[in-house]
C-alpha positions in Angstrom: 35.2 -26.0 -9.3 32.1 -26.7 -7.3 33.1 -24.0 -4.8 33.6 -21.5 -7.6 30.1 -22.2 -9.0 28.6 -22.0 -5.5 30.1 -18.6 -4.8 29.3 -17.4 -8.4 25.6 -18.2 -7.9 25.6 -16.5 -4.5 27.2 -13.4 -6.1 24.7 -13.4 -8.9 21.7 -13.6 -6.5 23.1 -10.8 -4.4 24.0 -8.4 -7.2 20.6 -9.0 -8.9 18.7 -8.3 -5.7 20.7 -5.2 -5.1 20.1 -4.0 -8.7 16.4 -4.7 -8.5 16.1 -2.6 -5.3 18.2 0.2 -6.8 15.7 0.4 -9.7 12.8 0.3 -7.3 14.3 3.1 -5.1 15.1 5.2 -8.2 11.5 4.9 -9.3 10.2 6.0 -5.9 12.6 8.9 -5.9 11.5 10.0 -9.3 7.9 10.2 -8.1 8.9 12.3 -5.2 11.2 14.4 -7.3 14.0 13.6 -4.9 17.7 13.0 -5.5 18.1 10.2 -8.1 20.4 7.3 -8.5 22.7 8.1 -11.5 22.0 6.2 -14.7 25.7 5.2 -14.8 25.2 3.4 -11.4 22.1 1.6 -12.6 23.8 0.5 -15.8 27.1 -0.4 -14.0 25.2 -2.7 -11.6 23.7 -4.4 -14.7 27.2 -4.8 -16.2 28.7 -6.5 -13.2 26.0 -9.2 -13.2 22.8 -7.6 -12.2 21.2 -7.5 -15.6 18.3 -9.8 -14.6 17.5 -7.7 -11.6 17.7 -4.6 -13.8 15.4 -6.0 -16.4 12.9 -7.1 -13.8 13.1 -3.8 -12.1 12.5 -2.0 -15.4 9.5 -4.1 -16.3 7.9 -4.3 -12.9 8.2 -0.7 -12.0 7.9 0.7 -15.6 11.2 2.5 -15.0 13.6 3.6 -17.7 11.6 1.7 -20.3 11.7 4.5 -22.8 15.4 5.1 -22.5 17.2 3.6 -25.5 20.3 2.7 -23.4 18.2 0.7 -20.9 15.5 -0.7 -23.2 18.1 -2.2 -25.5 21.3 -2.2 -23.5 20.2 -4.3 -20.5 18.8 -7.2 -22.7 22.0 -7.2 -24.8 24.1 -7.3 -21.6 22.0 -10.2 -20.4 22.4 -12.1 -23.6 26.1 -11.6 -23.5 26.3 -12.7 -19.9 24.3 -15.8 -20.5 26.6 -16.6 -23.5 29.7 -16.1 -21.5 28.3 -18.2 -18.6 27.4 -21.1 -21.0 30.9 -20.9 -22.6 32.6 -21.1 -19.2 30.3 -23.9 -17.9 30.5 -26.0 -21.0 34.3 -26.3 -20.9 35.5 -23.0 -22.5 37.4 -22.3 -19.4 39.4 -25.5 -19.8 40.3 -24.5 -23.4 41.6 -21.1 -22.3 44.0 -22.4 -19.8 
């Protein structure tokens, strides 16, 4: 189980860094009126574990903060991910199998 947690933490660090930099790059592109990263991609990265990076990217770069889907969706995704993580870490996984 320790190996699973180790790799999970590494994955979460990586996906959150990637998501954060995607938000930064999209903000830079919006200022230059260049090709943009699709919103589906940004939200998808948040869904697969990058919600902390997405939330930090939104707040730090003031990007997508007025979009309802991002302003409410990312915090809700984060809350659900934290709940699922706590459930699994506190023994919920043992009860499922």
